[in-house]
Structures are given as structure tokens and as C-alpha cells.
All heavy atoms as a GROMACS GRO file, in nm:
protein
  612
    1MET      N    1  11.665   8.262   8.286
    1MET     CA    2  11.636   8.345   8.172
    1MET      C    3  11.703   8.481   8.193
    1MET      O    4  11.679   8.547   8.291
    1MET     CB    5  11.484   8.361   8.157
    1MET     CG    6  11.447   8.459   8.050
    1MET     SD    7  11.271   8.504   8.044
    1MET     CE    8  11.188   8.350   8.044
    2VAL      N    9  11.785   8.522   8.100
    2VAL     CA   10  11.853   8.650   8.107
    2VAL      C   11  11.788   8.744   8.006
    2VAL      O   12  11.769   8.708   7.890
    2VAL     CB   13  12.004   8.636   8.077
    2VAL    CG1   14  12.072   8.771   8.076
    2VAL    CG2   15  12.069   8.543   8.178
    3VAL      N   16  11.754   8.864   8.050
    3VAL     CA   17  11.691   8.963   7.963
    3VAL      C   18  11.785   9.081   7.949
    3VAL      O   19  11.835   9.134   8.048
    3VAL     CB   20  11.556   9.010   8.022
    3VAL    CG1   21  11.492   9.114   7.933
    3VAL    CG2   22  11.463   8.892   8.044
    4GLU      N   23  11.811   9.120   7.825
    4GLU     CA   24  11.899   9.234   7.801
    4GLU      C   25  11.826   9.363   7.838
    4GLU      O   26  11.713   9.385   7.798
    4GLU     CB   27  11.938   9.240   7.653
    4GLU     CG   28  12.022   9.123   7.608
    4GLU     CD   29  12.053   9.130   7.460
    4GLU    OE1   30  12.082   9.240   7.412
    4GLU    OE2   31  12.045   9.025   7.396
    5LYS      N   32  11.896   9.448   7.918
    5LYS     CA   33  11.834   9.570   7.967
    5LYS      C   34  11.789   9.662   7.853
    5LYS      O   35  11.679   9.716   7.859
    5LYS     CB   36  11.928   9.643   8.060
    5LYS     CG   37  11.865   9.764   8.121
    5LYS     CD   38  11.953   9.832   8.221
    5LYS     CE   39  11.883   9.958   8.267
    5LYS     NZ   40  11.888   9.983   8.404
    6ASP      N   41  11.871   9.680   7.750
    6ASP     CA   42  11.832   9.772   7.644
    6ASP      C   43  11.710   9.721   7.567
    6ASP      O   44  11.626   9.799   7.525
    6ASP     CB   45  11.948   9.803   7.551
    6ASP     CG   46  12.006   9.680   7.482
    6ASP    OD1   47  11.978   9.567   7.524
    6ASP    OD2   48  12.080   9.699   7.384
    7LYS      N   49  11.696   9.590   7.551
    7LYS     CA   50  11.578   9.535   7.485
    7LYS      C   51  11.455   9.549   7.573
    7LYS      O   52  11.346   9.575   7.524
    7LYS     CB   53  11.600   9.389   7.447
    7LYS     CG   54  11.703   9.372   7.335
    7LYS     CD   55  11.705   9.231   7.286
    7LYS     CE   56  11.612   9.230   7.168
    7LYS     NZ   57  11.610   9.106   7.095
    8THR      N   58  11.473   9.533   7.703
    8THR     CA   59  11.361   9.550   7.795
    8THR      C   60  11.312   9.694   7.792
    8THR      O   61  11.192   9.720   7.786
    8THR     CB   62  11.403   9.512   7.939
    8THR    OG1   63  11.445   9.376   7.938
    8THR    CG2   64  11.289   9.528   8.036
    9GLU      N   65  11.405   9.790   7.795
    9GLU     CA   66  11.370   9.931   7.789
    9GLU      C   67  11.298   9.963   7.658
    9GLU      O   68  11.198  10.035   7.657
    9GLU     CB   69  11.495  10.018   7.804
    9GLU     CG   70  11.468  10.166   7.801
    9GLU     CD   71  11.394  10.219   7.922
    9GLU    OE1   72  11.394  10.154   8.028
    9GLU    OE2   73  11.334  10.326   7.910
   10GLU      N   74  11.348   9.909   7.547
   10GLU     CA   75  11.285   9.932   7.417
   10GLU      C   76  11.143   9.876   7.416
   10GLU      O   77  11.049   9.944   7.371
   10GLU     CB   78  11.369   9.866   7.307
   10GLU     CG   79  11.309   9.880   7.169
   10GLU     CD   80  11.389   9.804   7.063
   10GLU    OE1   81  11.475   9.721   7.097
   10GLU    OE2   82  11.362   9.828   6.946
   11CYS      N   83  11.125   9.756   7.465
   11CYS     CA   84  10.994   9.693   7.471
   11CYS      C   85  10.900   9.776   7.558
   11CYS      O   86  10.784   9.799   7.523
   11CYS     CB   87  11.006   9.551   7.523
   11CYS     SG   88  10.851   9.461   7.527
   12TYR      N   89  10.950   9.822   7.672
   12TYR     CA   90  10.871   9.904   7.763
   12TYR      C   91  10.820  10.029   7.690
   12TYR      O   92  10.702  10.063   7.699
   12TYR     CB   93  10.955   9.944   7.884
   12TYR     CG   94  10.881  10.031   7.983
   12TYR    CD1   95  10.808   9.974   8.086
   12TYR    CD2   96  10.883  10.170   7.971
   12TYR    CE1   97  10.740  10.054   8.176
   12TYR    CE2   98  10.815  10.250   8.060
   12TYR     CZ   99  10.743  10.192   8.163
   12TYR     OH  100  10.675  10.271   8.251
   13ARG      N  101  10.909  10.097   7.620
   13ARG     CA  102  10.872  10.221   7.550
   13ARG      C  103  10.771  10.195   7.439
   13ARG      O  104  10.679  10.274   7.417
   13ARG     CB  105  10.996  10.291   7.495
   13ARG     CG  106  11.091  10.339   7.601
   13ARG     CD  107  11.030  10.449   7.684
   13ARG     NE  108  11.113  10.477   7.798
   13ARG     CZ  109  11.069  10.514   7.917
   13ARG    NH1  110  10.940  10.530   7.937
   13ARG    NH2  111  11.150  10.536   8.016
   14ILE      N  112  10.787  10.084   7.367
   14ILE     CA  113  10.692  10.050   7.261
   14ILE      C  114  10.553  10.025   7.319
   14ILE      O  115  10.454  10.080   7.270
   14ILE     CB  116  10.741   9.926   7.181
   14ILE    CG1  117  10.865   9.960   7.100
   14ILE    CG2  118  10.630   9.870   7.092
   14ILE    CD1  119  10.937   9.840   7.042
   15LEU      N  120  10.546   9.944   7.423
   15LEU     CA  121  10.416   9.913   7.483
   15LEU      C  122  10.354  10.036   7.549
   15LEU      O  123  10.231  10.057   7.542
   15LEU     CB  124  10.429   9.799   7.583
   15LEU     CG  125  10.463   9.663   7.521
   15LEU    CD1  126  10.488   9.560   7.630
   15LEU    CD2  127  10.355   9.617   7.427
   16GLU      N  128  10.437  10.119   7.609
   16GLU     CA  129  10.388  10.244   7.670
   16GLU      C  130  10.328  10.335   7.563
   16GLU      O  131  10.219  10.392   7.582
   16GLU     CB  132  10.503  10.314   7.741
   16GLU     CG  133  10.463  10.445   7.806
   16GLU     CD  134  10.583  10.512   7.874
   16GLU    OE1  135  10.691  10.521   7.811
   16GLU    OE2  136  10.567  10.555   7.988
   17ALA      N  137  10.395  10.348   7.450
   17ALA     CA  138  10.346  10.432   7.341
   17ALA      C  139  10.213  10.379   7.287
   17ALA      O  140  10.120  10.457   7.260
   17ALA     CB  141  10.450  10.440   7.229
   18GLU      N  142  10.203  10.248   7.272
   18GLU     CA  143  10.078  10.189   7.222
   18GLU      C  144   9.964  10.210   7.322
   18GLU      O  145   9.851  10.242   7.281
   18GLU     CB  146  10.096  10.041   7.191
   18GLU     CG  147  10.186  10.014   7.071
   18GLU     CD  148  10.135  10.081   6.943
   18GLU    OE1  149  10.014  10.072   6.912
   18GLU    OE2  150  10.218  10.142   6.874
   19ALA      N  151   9.992  10.193   7.449
   19ALA     CA  152   9.889  10.216   7.551
   19ALA      C  153   9.845  10.362   7.549
   19ALA      O  154   9.724  10.392   7.556
   19ALA     CB  155   9.941  10.178   7.690
   20ASN      N  156   9.939  10.454   7.537
   20ASN     CA  157   9.905  10.596   7.530
   20ASN      C  158   9.820  10.628   7.407
   20ASN      O  159   9.726  10.708   7.415
   20ASN     CB  160  10.030  10.684   7.533
   20ASN     CG  161  10.088  10.694   7.672
   20ASN    OD1  162  10.019  10.681   7.772
   20ASN    ND2  163  10.218  10.718   7.680
   21LYS      N  164   9.850  10.563   7.294
   21LYS     CA  165   9.768  10.584   7.173
   21LYS      C  166   9.625  10.540   7.196
   21LYS      O  167   9.530  10.607   7.155
   21LYS     CB  168   9.826  10.505   7.055
   21LYS     CG  169   9.950  10.566   6.994
   21LYS     CD  170   9.994  10.477   6.876
   21LYS     CE  171  10.136  10.509   6.834
   21LYS     NZ  172  10.184  10.416   6.730
   22LEU      N  173   9.609  10.424   7.262
   22LEU     CA  174   9.474  10.374   7.290
   22LEU      C  175   9.399  10.468   7.384
   22LEU      O  176   9.280  10.496   7.364
   22LEU     CB  177   9.481  10.233   7.350
   22LEU     CG  178   9.526  10.122   7.255
   22LEU    CD1  179   9.548   9.993   7.332
   22LEU    CD2  180   9.426  10.103   7.142
   23ILE      N  181   9.468  10.519   7.484
   23ILE     CA  182   9.405  10.612   7.578
   23ILE      C  183   9.367  10.741   7.506
   23ILE      O  184   9.254  10.790   7.519
   23ILE     CB  185   9.499  10.641   7.697
   23ILE    CG1  186   9.516  10.516   7.783
   23ILE    CG2  187   9.446  10.759   7.781
   23ILE    CD1  188   9.629  10.524   7.885
   24GLU      N  189   9.460  10.795   7.429
   24GLU     CA  190   9.437  10.921   7.360
   24GLU      C  191   9.328  10.910   7.253
   24GLU      O  192   9.263  11.009   7.219
   24GLU     CB  193   9.567  10.972   7.298
   24GLU     CG  194   9.667  11.018   7.404
   24GLU     CD  195   9.806  11.041   7.349
   24GLU    OE1  196   9.828  11.024   7.227
   24GLU    OE2  197   9.894  11.076   7.429
   25SER      N  198   9.306  10.790   7.201
   25SER     CA  199   9.202  10.770   7.100
   25SER      C  200   9.063  10.792   7.158
   25SER      O  201   8.969  10.820   7.085
   25SER     CB  202   9.209  10.629   7.041
   25SER     OG  203   9.155  10.533   7.131
   26GLY      N  204   9.051  10.778   7.289
   26GLY     CA  205   8.922  10.795   7.354
   26GLY      C  206   8.832  10.673   7.344
   26GLY      O  207   8.723  10.672   7.399
   27GLU      N  208   8.877  10.570   7.274
   27GLU     CA  209   8.796  10.450   7.258
   27GLU      C  210   8.801  10.358   7.380
   27GLU      O  211   8.712  10.276   7.399
   27GLU     CB  212   8.841  10.372   7.134
   27GLU     CG  213   8.812  10.444   7.004
   27GLU     CD  214   8.849  10.360   6.884
   27GLU    OE1  215   8.804  10.244   6.877
   27GLU    OE2  216   8.924  10.410   6.798
   28TYR      N  217   8.908  10.371   7.458
   28TYR     CA  218   8.928  10.284   7.573
   28TYR      C  219   8.962  10.367   7.696
   28TYR      O  220   9.035  10.465   7.687
   28TYR     CB  221   9.042  10.184   7.548
   28TYR     CG  222   9.022  10.102   7.424
   28TYR    CD1  223   9.078  10.142   7.302
   28TYR    CD2  224   8.946   9.986   7.426
   28TYR    CE1  225   9.059  10.068   7.187
   28TYR    CE2  226   8.927   9.911   7.311
   28TYR     CZ  227   8.983   9.953   7.192
   28TYR     OH  228   8.964   9.878   7.079
   29GLU      N  229   8.912  10.325   7.808
   29GLU     CA  230   8.945  10.390   7.935
   29GLU      C  231   9.080  10.338   7.984
   29GLU      O  232   9.115  10.220   7.959
   29GLU     CB  233   8.837  10.360   8.040
   29GLU     CG  234   8.703  10.423   8.008
   29GLU     CD  235   8.708  10.574   8.012
   29GLU    OE1  236   8.778  10.630   8.099
   29GLU    OE2  237   8.641  10.637   7.927
   30PRO      N  238   9.155  10.420   8.056
   30PRO     CA  239   9.284  10.375   8.109
   30PRO      C  240   9.274  10.247   8.192
   30PRO      O  241   9.362  10.160   8.181
   30PRO     CB  242   9.330  10.493   8.195
   30PRO     CG  243   9.266  10.612   8.131
   30PRO     CD  244   9.132  10.563   8.084
   31LEU      N  245   9.169  10.233   8.270
   31LEU     CA  246   9.156  10.112   8.351
   31LEU      C  247   9.127   9.988   8.268
   31LEU      O  248   9.167   9.876   8.306
   31LEU     CB  249   9.050  10.131   8.459
   31LEU     CG  250   9.085  10.234   8.566
   31LEU    CD1  251   8.972  10.247   8.667
   31LEU    CD2  252   9.216  10.201   8.635
   32GLU      N  253   9.060  10.003   8.155
   32GLU     CA  254   9.040   9.890   8.064
   32GLU      C  255   9.175   9.843   8.009
   32GLU      O  256   9.204   9.722   8.007
   32GLU     CB  257   8.950   9.929   7.947
   32GLU     CG  258   8.806   9.954   7.986
   32GLU     CD  259   8.724  10.009   7.872
   32GLU    OE1  260   8.769  10.103   7.803
   32GLU    OE2  261   8.613   9.956   7.853
   33ILE      N  262   9.256   9.938   7.968
   33ILE     CA  263   9.388   9.906   7.913
   33ILE      C  264   9.476   9.843   8.020
   33ILE      O  265   9.542   9.741   7.995
   33ILE     CB  266   9.452  10.032   7.853
   33ILE    CG1  267   9.367  10.081   7.734
   33ILE    CG2  268   9.595  10.004   7.808
   33ILE    CD1  269   9.397  10.222   7.692
   34ALA      N  270   9.476   9.902   8.139
   34ALA     CA  271   9.558   9.848   8.248
   34ALA      C  272   9.517   9.705   8.283
   34ALA      O  273   9.603   9.619   8.304
   34ALA     CB  274   9.546   9.938   8.371
   35GLY      N  275   9.388   9.680   8.286
   35GLY     CA  276   9.339   9.545   8.317
   35GLY      C  277   9.385   9.442   8.216
   35GLY      O  278   9.428   9.332   8.251
   36VAL      N  279   9.376   9.479   8.088
   36VAL     CA  280   9.419   9.388   7.982
   36VAL      C  281   9.570   9.364   7.990
   36VAL      O  282   9.617   9.251   7.978
   36VAL     CB  283   9.379   9.442   7.843
   36VAL    CG1  284   9.444   9.363   7.731
   36VAL    CG2  285   9.227   9.441   7.829
   37MET      N  286   9.647   9.473   8.011
   37MET     CA  287   9.792   9.458   8.021
   37MET      C  288   9.831   9.370   8.139
   37MET      O  289   9.920   9.285   8.128
   37MET     CB  290   9.858   9.596   8.032
   37MET     CG  291   9.847   9.678   7.905
   37MET     SD  292   9.904   9.848   7.923
   37MET     CE  293  10.080   9.821   7.940
   38CYS      N  294   9.764   9.390   8.251
   38CYS     CA  295   9.793   9.309   8.370
   38CYS      C  296   9.760   9.161   8.344
   38CYS      O  297   9.840   9.073   8.377
   38CYS     CB  298   9.712   9.363   8.488
   38CYS     SG  299   9.750   9.283   8.644
   39ALA      N  300   9.644   9.137   8.286
   39ALA     CA  301   9.605   8.998   8.257
   39ALA      C  302   9.702   8.932   8.161
   39ALA      O  303   9.739   8.815   8.179
   39ALA     CB  304   9.463   8.996   8.200
   40GLN      N  305   9.745   9.006   8.058
   40GLN     CA  306   9.841   8.950   7.963
   40GLN      C  307   9.974   8.920   8.031
   40GLN      O  308  10.035   8.817   8.005
   40GLN     CB  309   9.862   9.047   7.845
   40GLN     CG  310   9.741   9.056   7.754
   40GLN     CD  311   9.710   8.925   7.686
   40GLN    OE1  312   9.798   8.854   7.640
   40GLN    NE2  313   9.582   8.892   7.679
   41ALA      N  314  10.020   9.011   8.117
   41ALA     CA  315  10.147   8.989   8.188
   41ALA      C  316  10.140   8.863   8.273
   41ALA      O  317  10.232   8.780   8.271
   41ALA     CB  318  10.180   9.110   8.275
   42ILE      N  319  10.030   8.846   8.345
   42ILE     CA  320  10.016   8.728   8.431
   42ILE      C  321  10.013   8.600   8.346
   42ILE      O  322  10.076   8.500   8.382
   42ILE     CB  323   9.892   8.740   8.520
   42ILE    CG1  324   9.915   8.852   8.623
   42ILE    CG2  325   9.861   8.608   8.590
   42ILE    CD1  326   9.792   8.890   8.702
   43LYS      N  327   9.945   8.604   8.232
   43LYS     CA  328   9.942   8.487   8.143
   43LYS      C  329  10.082   8.453   8.093
   43LYS      O  330  10.120   8.336   8.086
   43LYS     CB  331   9.849   8.512   8.025
   43LYS     CG  332   9.702   8.506   8.061
   43LYS     CD  333   9.613   8.550   7.947
   43LYS     CE  334   9.612   8.449   7.836
   43LYS     NZ  335   9.510   8.482   7.732
   44ILE      N  336  10.159   8.556   8.056
   44ILE     CA  337  10.296   8.532   8.008
   44ILE      C  338  10.382   8.474   8.119
   44ILE      O  339  10.456   8.377   8.098
   44ILE     CB  340  10.357   8.662   7.952
   44ILE    CG1  341  10.283   8.704   7.824
   44ILE    CG2  342  10.506   8.644   7.924
   44ILE    CD1  343  10.316   8.845   7.776
   45TYR      N  344  10.374   8.532   8.240
   45TYR     CA  345  10.450   8.477   8.353
   45TYR      C  346  10.413   8.332   8.378
   45TYR      O  347  10.500   8.246   8.397
   45TYR     CB  348  10.424   8.557   8.481
   45TYR     CG  349  10.488   8.693   8.486
   45TYR    CD1  350  10.420   8.800   8.544
   45TYR    CD2  351  10.615   8.718   8.434
   45TYR    CE1  352  10.478   8.926   8.550
   45TYR    CE2  353  10.673   8.843   8.440
   45TYR     CZ  354  10.604   8.946   8.498
   45TYR     OH  355  10.660   9.071   8.505
   46LYS      N  356  10.284   8.302   8.380
   46LYS     CA  357  10.237   8.166   8.408
   46LYS      C  358  10.288   8.067   8.304
   46LYS      O  359  10.322   7.954   8.335
   46LYS     CB  360  10.083   8.165   8.413
   46LYS     CG  361  10.022   8.035   8.455
   46LYS     CD  362  10.035   8.012   8.602
   46LYS     CE  363   9.954   7.893   8.646
   46LYS     NZ  364   9.973   7.864   8.786
   47THR      N  365  10.294   8.112   8.179
   47THR     CA  366  10.338   8.026   8.069
   47THR      C  367  10.489   8.009   8.065
   47THR      O  368  10.539   7.898   8.040
   47THR     CB  369  10.291   8.086   7.934
   47THR    OG1  370  10.148   8.098   7.937
   47THR    CG2  371  10.333   8.000   7.817
   48ALA      N  372  10.563   8.117   8.091
   48ALA     CA  373  10.709   8.116   8.071
   48ALA      C  374  10.790   8.073   8.192
   48ALA      O  375  10.906   8.034   8.177
   48ALA     CB  376  10.754   8.255   8.027
   49LEU      N  377  10.731   8.080   8.311
   49LEU     CA  378  10.807   8.052   8.433
   49LEU      C  379  10.776   7.915   8.491
   49LEU      O  380  10.666   7.861   8.472
   49LEU     CB  381  10.776   8.159   8.539
   49LEU     CG  382  10.818   8.301   8.506
   49LEU    CD1  383  10.764   8.397   8.613
   49LEU    CD2  384  10.969   8.313   8.497
   50LYS      N  385  10.872   7.862   8.565
   50LYS     CA  386  10.848   7.742   8.644
   50LYS      C  387  10.751   7.780   8.756
   50LYS      O  388  10.746   7.896   8.798
   50LYS     CB  389  10.978   7.692   8.704
   50LYS     CG  390  11.080   7.647   8.602
   50LYS     CD  391  11.209   7.608   8.670
   50LYS     CE  392  11.316   7.583   8.566
   50LYS     NZ  393  11.449   7.572   8.626
   51PRO      N  394  10.674   7.684   8.806
   51PRO     CA  395  10.574   7.716   8.909
   51PRO      C  396  10.630   7.795   9.029
   51PRO      O  397  10.567   7.891   9.073
   51PRO     CB  398  10.520   7.579   8.951
   51PRO     CG  399  10.535   7.496   8.827
   51PRO     CD  400  10.665   7.542   8.765
   52ASP      N  401  10.745   7.755   9.080
   52ASP     CA  402  10.802   7.826   9.195
   52ASP      C  403  10.841   7.970   9.159
   52ASP      O  404  10.821   8.062   9.238
   52ASP     CB  405  10.923   7.753   9.253
   52ASP     CG  406  10.885   7.626   9.327
   52ASP    OD1  407  10.766   7.610   9.362
   52ASP    OD2  408  10.975   7.544   9.352
   53ASP      N  409  10.895   7.988   9.038
   53ASP     CA  410  10.932   8.121   8.993
   53ASP      C  411  10.809   8.208   8.972
   53ASP      O  412  10.809   8.328   9.003
   53ASP     CB  413  11.015   8.114   8.865
   53ASP     CG  414  11.151   8.050   8.888
   53ASP    OD1  415  11.200   8.053   9.002
   53ASP    OD2  416  11.207   7.997   8.790
   54TYR      N  417  10.702   8.148   8.920
   54TYR     CA  418  10.576   8.221   8.903
   54TYR      C  419  10.524   8.269   9.039
   54TYR      O  420  10.486   8.385   9.054
   54TYR     CB  421  10.472   8.132   8.834
   54TYR     CG  422  10.334   8.191   8.830
   54TYR    CD1  423  10.303   8.290   8.737
   54TYR    CD2  424  10.236   8.150   8.919
   54TYR    CE1  425  10.176   8.346   8.734
   54TYR    CE2  426  10.110   8.206   8.915
   54TYR     CZ  427  10.080   8.304   8.824
   54TYR     OH  428   9.954   8.360   8.820
   55GLU      N  429  10.523   8.180   9.136
   55GLU     CA  430  10.477   8.219   9.270
   55GLU      C  431  10.564   8.330   9.328
   55GLU      O  432  10.513   8.425   9.390
   55GLU     CB  433  10.474   8.098   9.364
   55GLU     CG  434  10.369   7.994   9.328
   55GLU     CD  435  10.226   8.047   9.330
   55GLU    OE1  436  10.195   8.134   9.413
   55GLU    OE2  437  10.146   8.002   9.246
   56ASP      N  438  10.695   8.320   9.308
   56ASP     CA  439  10.787   8.424   9.358
   56ASP      C  440  10.758   8.560   9.295
   56ASP      O  441  10.757   8.661   9.364
   56ASP     CB  442  10.933   8.384   9.332
   56ASP     CG  443  10.980   8.270   9.421
   56ASP    OD1  444  10.912   8.238   9.520
   56ASP    OD2  445  11.087   8.213   9.389
   57ILE      N  446  10.737   8.562   9.164
   57ILE     CA  447  10.715   8.691   9.099
   57ILE      C  448  10.579   8.749   9.137
   57ILE      O  449  10.565   8.870   9.155
   57ILE     CB  450  10.734   8.684   8.945
   57ILE    CG1  451  10.759   8.826   8.892
   57ILE    CG2  452  10.616   8.623   8.875
   57ILE    CD1  453  10.823   8.830   8.756
   58MET      N  454  10.480   8.664   9.151
   58MET     CA  455  10.348   8.714   9.193
   58MET      C  456  10.355   8.770   9.335
   58MET      O  457  10.294   8.873   9.365
   58MET     CB  458  10.242   8.604   9.182
   58MET     CG  459  10.217   8.557   9.039
   58MET     SD  460  10.179   8.689   8.921
   58MET     CE  461  10.026   8.749   8.984
   59GLU      N  462  10.432   8.706   9.422
   59GLU     CA  463  10.449   8.757   9.557
   59GLU      C  464  10.525   8.890   9.555
   59GLU      O  465  10.489   8.984   9.627
   59GLU     CB  466  10.523   8.656   9.645
   59GLU     CG  467  10.539   8.703   9.788
   59GLU     CD  468  10.605   8.601   9.878
   59GLU    OE1  469  10.643   8.492   9.831
   59GLU    OE2  470  10.619   8.632   9.997
   60ALA      N  471  10.628   8.899   9.471
   60ALA     CA  472  10.705   9.023   9.460
   60ALA      C  473  10.616   9.138   9.410
   60ALA      O  474  10.626   9.251   9.458
   60ALA     CB  475  10.825   9.003   9.367
   61ILE      N  476  10.528   9.108   9.315
   61ILE     CA  477  10.435   9.210   9.266
   61ILE      C  478  10.344   9.255   9.379
   61ILE      O  479  10.322   9.375   9.400
   61ILE     CB  480  10.354   9.156   9.146
   61ILE    CG1  481  10.446   9.138   9.025
   61ILE    CG2  482  10.235   9.247   9.114
   61ILE    CD1  483  10.385   9.059   8.911
   62PHE      N  484  10.291   9.160   9.453
   62PHE     CA  485  10.202   9.194   9.564
   62PHE      C  486  10.274   9.278   9.669
   62PHE      O  487  10.223   9.381   9.714
   62PHE     CB  488  10.145   9.067   9.628
   62PHE     CG  489  10.060   9.094   9.748
   62PHE    CD1  490   9.932   9.144   9.734
   62PHE    CD2  491  10.109   9.071   9.875
   62PHE    CE1  492   9.854   9.171   9.846
   62PHE    CE2  493  10.032   9.098   9.988
   62PHE     CZ  494   9.904   9.148   9.973
   63LEU      N  495  10.393   9.236   9.707
   63LEU     CA  496  10.466   9.307   9.811
   63LEU      C  497  10.512   9.446   9.765
   63LEU      O  498  10.525   9.537   9.848
   63LEU     CB  499  10.587   9.226   9.858
   63LEU     CG  500  10.553   9.095   9.929
   63LEU    CD1  501  10.680   9.014   9.958
   63LEU    CD2  502  10.476   9.121  10.058
   64GLY      N  503  10.532   9.464   9.636
   64GLY     CA  504  10.578   9.593   9.584
   64GLY      C  505  10.465   9.684   9.539
   64GLY      O  506  10.490   9.791   9.482
   65ARG      N  507  10.342   9.645   9.566
   65ARG     CA  508  10.226   9.720   9.516
   65ARG      C  509  10.223   9.865   9.561
   65ARG      O  510  10.168   9.951   9.492
   65ARG     CB  511  10.097   9.649   9.553
   65ARG     CG  512  10.065   9.653   9.701
   65ARG     CD  513   9.953   9.554   9.736
   65ARG     NE  514   9.920   9.560   9.876
   65ARG     CZ  515   9.987   9.501   9.974
   65ARG    NH1  516  10.097   9.432   9.945
   65ARG    NH2  517   9.949   9.510  10.099
   66ASN      N  518  10.283   9.898   9.674
   66ASN     CA  519  10.283  10.036   9.723
   66ASN      C  520  10.402  10.116   9.674
   66ASN      O  521  10.411  10.236   9.701
   66ASN     CB  522  10.278  10.038   9.876
   66ASN     CG  523  10.147   9.981   9.927
   66ASN    OD1  524  10.041  10.009   9.873
   66ASN    ND2  525  10.154   9.899  10.031
   67ASP      N  526  10.493  10.052   9.602
   67ASP     CA  527  10.613  10.120   9.551
   67ASP      C  528  10.596  10.169   9.407
   67ASP      O  529  10.690  10.221   9.350
   67ASP     CB  530  10.733  10.025   9.557
   67ASP     CG  531  10.764   9.982   9.700
   67ASP    OD1  532  10.737  10.059   9.793
   67ASP    OD2  533  10.815   9.869   9.716
   68VAL      N  534  10.478  10.152   9.351
   68VAL     CA  535  10.454  10.188   9.212
   68VAL      C  536  10.436  10.340   9.201
   68VAL      O  537  10.367  10.401   9.282
   68VAL     CB  538  10.328  10.116   9.158
   68VAL    CG1  539  10.297  10.158   9.016
   68VAL    CG2  540  10.347   9.966   9.167
   69GLN      N  541  10.498  10.398   9.098
   69GLN     CA  542  10.486  10.542   9.075
   69GLN      C  543  10.375  10.569   8.974
   69GLN      O  544  10.344  10.485   8.891
   69GLN     CB  545  10.618  10.597   9.021
   69GLN     CG  546  10.732  10.582   9.118
   69GLN     CD  547  10.864  10.631   9.058
   69GLN    OE1  548  10.867  10.677   8.945
   69GLN    NE2  549  10.970  10.617   9.132
   70GLU      N  550  10.319  10.690   8.982
   70GLU     CA  551  10.216  10.729   8.885
   70GLU      C  552  10.280  10.753   8.749
   70GLU      O  553  10.398  10.783   8.739
   70GLU     CB  554  10.147  10.857   8.933
   70GLU     CG  555  10.061  10.834   9.055
   70GLU     CD  556   9.983  10.959   9.094
   70GLU    OE1  557   9.962  11.046   9.008
   70GLU    OE2  558   9.943  10.965   9.210
   71ILE      N  559  10.198  10.742   8.643
   71ILE     CA  560  10.242  10.767   8.506
   71ILE      C  561  10.274  10.914   8.489
   71ILE      O  562  10.199  11.001   8.536
   71ILE     CB  563  10.132  10.726   8.406
   71ILE    CG1  564  10.113  10.576   8.406
   71ILE    CG2  565  10.165  10.777   8.266
   71ILE    CD1  566  10.000  10.531   8.317
   72LYS      N  567  10.382  10.941   8.423
   72LYS     CA  568  10.417  11.078   8.385
   72LYS      C  569  10.395  11.088   8.235
   72LYS      O  570  10.473  11.040   8.156
   72LYS     CB  571  10.562  11.108   8.420
   72LYS     CG  572  10.587  11.109   8.568
   72LYS     CD  573  10.737  11.128   8.598
   72LYS     CE  574  10.766  11.136   8.744
   72LYS     NZ  575  10.741  11.021   8.822
   73GLY      N  576  10.286  11.142   8.197
   73GLY     CA  577  10.253  11.152   8.055
   73GLY      C  578  10.104  11.167   8.036
   73GLY      O  579  10.031  11.185   8.132
   74PRO      N  580  10.060  11.157   7.914
   74PRO     CA  581   9.918  11.181   7.885
   74PRO      C  582   9.830  11.071   7.940
   74PRO      O  583   9.857  10.953   7.923
   74PRO     CB  584   9.913  11.184   7.732
   74PRO     CG  585  10.031  11.105   7.688
   74PRO     CD  586  10.136  11.124   7.794
   75THR      N  587   9.727  11.111   8.011
   75THR     CA  588   9.624  11.017   8.057
   75THR      C  589   9.490  11.087   8.048
   75THR      O  590   9.481  11.208   8.047
   75THR     CB  591   9.647  10.971   8.202
   75THR    OG1  592   9.645  11.086   8.287
   75THR    CG2  593   9.775  10.895   8.219
   76LYS      N  594   9.386  11.008   8.043
   76LYS     CA  595   9.249  11.060   8.047
   76LYS      C  596   9.176  10.991   8.159
   76LYS      O  597   9.136  10.877   8.147
   76LYS     CB  598   9.177  11.032   7.915
   76LYS     CG  599   9.215  11.120   7.802
   76LYS     CD  600   9.122  11.092   7.686
   76LYS     CE  601   9.145  11.189   7.574
   76LYS     NZ  602   9.056  11.163   7.461
   77HIS      N  603   9.163  11.057   8.271
   77HIS     CA  604   9.085  10.999   8.380
   77HIS      C  605   9.034  11.104   8.470
   77HIS      O  606   9.047  11.220   8.455
   77HIS     CB  607   9.162  10.894   8.459
   77HIS     CG  608   9.294  10.938   8.513
   77HIS    ND1  609   9.311  10.973   8.642
   77HIS    CD2  610   9.414  10.953   8.453
   77HIS    CE1  611   9.438  11.007   8.661
   77HIS    NE2  612   9.500  10.994   8.547
   0.00000   0.00000   0.00000
């Protein structure tokens, strides 16, 4: 599966903006939103990938867990 970088960046910005709107609304806590986003991502990976590829990406996520940067933008926590 090949993903175009500009479409990935566009999708990232759209989802980031929507998450920020939910946070700024005060109706949802950032951790609620993060949990839902994480669960949805895992469901998409499980559905779209072959089993070996799914295991590889889940391992890569686990191994890269300390390389994640904090959000630069509006948050409420």
C-alpha cells in the first residue's frame, strides 16, 4: 500500500483540527479523545493490514513509544 505524503499530511491536519475543536469545546477530556483515536487507529490497522504487517506496525508503535513528541498547540489538561 502506497500512501501519498501530501494526502497523509492533509489528513493529519484535518484530524488534528477536529481533535482540537473537541478539546476546546470542553465537552471531552484530551485523554478521552486520545483513547478513541488510538482505538480507531488500531481497528483500521487490524482491518487493512495482513496479519504479519499488523504485528509489525504494533511492534513499531511499542518500540517507538518513547520517541513521541508533545503536542504544540491548544490543550486543556
